[in-house]
N, C-alpha and C positions, 0 to 999 in steps of 0.2 A: 504494500500500500504506500501512499504518499508519505506517511509518517511512521517510520520504523521504530520509533522510540516511545510510542504510546503504551499505556497499561490498560488491561482489560481484566475485570473480575468475572470469572466463569463459575457457574453453579451447575451441578448435575449429579449423575450417579457414577461412582467409580466403575469403570468398564469390567473390572474383575467381578463385581456383584452380578452383572448380567451373565458372565461366563458361568459362575457357580449356579445360577438359577436354571440353566439348561441341563445341568447334571451331565457334563461331558463324559463320554466313554471312549476308550481306545486311545491311540497315540495322537497327540496334538502338539504341533510345534509353533504354529503362528495363529494370530488373530487377524483376519483380513476384513476390511470394511470398505464400502463403496458408496458413491454419491448417487442421488437421483439425477437423471438427465432426460430430456425429451427423447422420444422415439428416434432412432437413427444416430443419436449422439453417443459417443463412447463415455461411460462414467469415469470419474476419477476414482482411483483406488489406492489404498495404502495397506501395509501390514506391519505388525509388530511381533517380536518374539513373545511367546506365551508368558515367559518369565517376567518380561517387562510389564505386562498387563497385570499379572497376579501378585508380583512382589515389588512393593514400593520401598525404595531405600529410605532409611531413617532421615527425617528432615526434609523429604521431598514430597510433592503432591502427586497423587495417583493419576493415571490416565483416566479421563472423564468422558462420558457421553453427556455433553452439556446441553442444557435446555434454557439457561438464562445467561444473559450477558449484562454485566453492570446492574443487576437487580431486576431486569425486565426480560420477558421472553425474547429469544434471539430472533431478530427480524430476518425475513427471507433474504434480504440483501447481504446479510452477514452470515448466511448459512443455515438459518433456522428452517424448521423448528428444532432440529438437533444436529450437532456436529461433534466430532471427536476432538478433544483437546489433549495434546501430549506435552506436558510441562517440560520446558527446557529443549524443545525440539523445534525444528524449522516448520514453516507452514505447510509443506508438502505432506506432512503426517497428519495434519489437522483437517481432515476431509469435511466439507460442508454438505448440507442436505443429505445426511446419512440415510440410506435406504436399506442397506443389508449389511449384516455382520456375520461372518462365517468363521468357524474353527477348522483348521486344516493341518494335515501332516506334511504339507509341502514345505521343504526346508528353505526354499528360495523366497526372496522378497517378491511380492507381486505388485509393487508400487508403480503407478503411472510414471513417476519420475525415473524409474529404472530404464525406461526406453530412451532416455536422453543422456545415458552414460553417467548418471549421478550415483554417488555413494548413498544409498537409501538408508543406511544404518547410522550415518553421521548425524549428530544432534544439531549441527549448524552448518549451513552451506554458504559459500561465498556468493554474493550477488552485488550488482551495482545498478543504481537507478538514477535517471536524470530528475532533478527537482525543477530546474528552470531551463527551458529551451526557447529562444526567441522565436516568435511566430514569423517574423520577417527579418531579412538581413540584406544590407546593401552590398553590392558586388565590390570586391576588393577591400572591404572593411573587416576588421576582426570582430568576432562574436564571442560571447562568454557562455559556455555551457557549464552549469553547476549541478552537483549531485552528491550522492553519498555512496559509500561502499561498506558492506557488512561482511566481516571476515571472521574466521575462526582463529585458533591459536597459531595456525601456520603462517599468518600474515598475508600481505599483499605486495606484489612487486610492481604491478601496473594495472591500469584500466584501459582497455582499447575501445575505440568507438569509431563509427563511420557516419558521415553526414551525406545525405542524398537529397536531391530535389524530388518533390512529390510526383508520382507518375512515371519516374524514370527508373530503369532497371539498376540494380546494385552492380557496381563494377566487379569484374571477375577477381 
């Protein structure tokens, strides 16, 4: 989003409580959950190791199936009526408009982000976003592009960007 530094108070049910309610039998390695999307659109999905859902380390908040945001029902624009909240994790694990939760023995991550060569088990991914991009620029004059970069402990060496005119193909 435009403000990566805001705080949100989530309320919901620890996802582990739902897992125990279904009385799972057999071998289970991961909890997979997916979003609602209109017919023909591929849903977003993410998964967590079963141990991460069932065992919350001391001093940390559990994985939630949230239904309130800042004391009010979660609006549809923010993923309501229910979304998964994984404290300390990047947004790719916090699927909005949750439609289905499944228990699986598949050892692999089934996250939508996995298709883009992302490390789906990393709690924080590096990303960069523009905050201000001028709507117009005069030919031959410098312009200022401002933004922010969010990085993990590995740090950041550079941010690369490209500027193109609307309607023109990107250079090779």
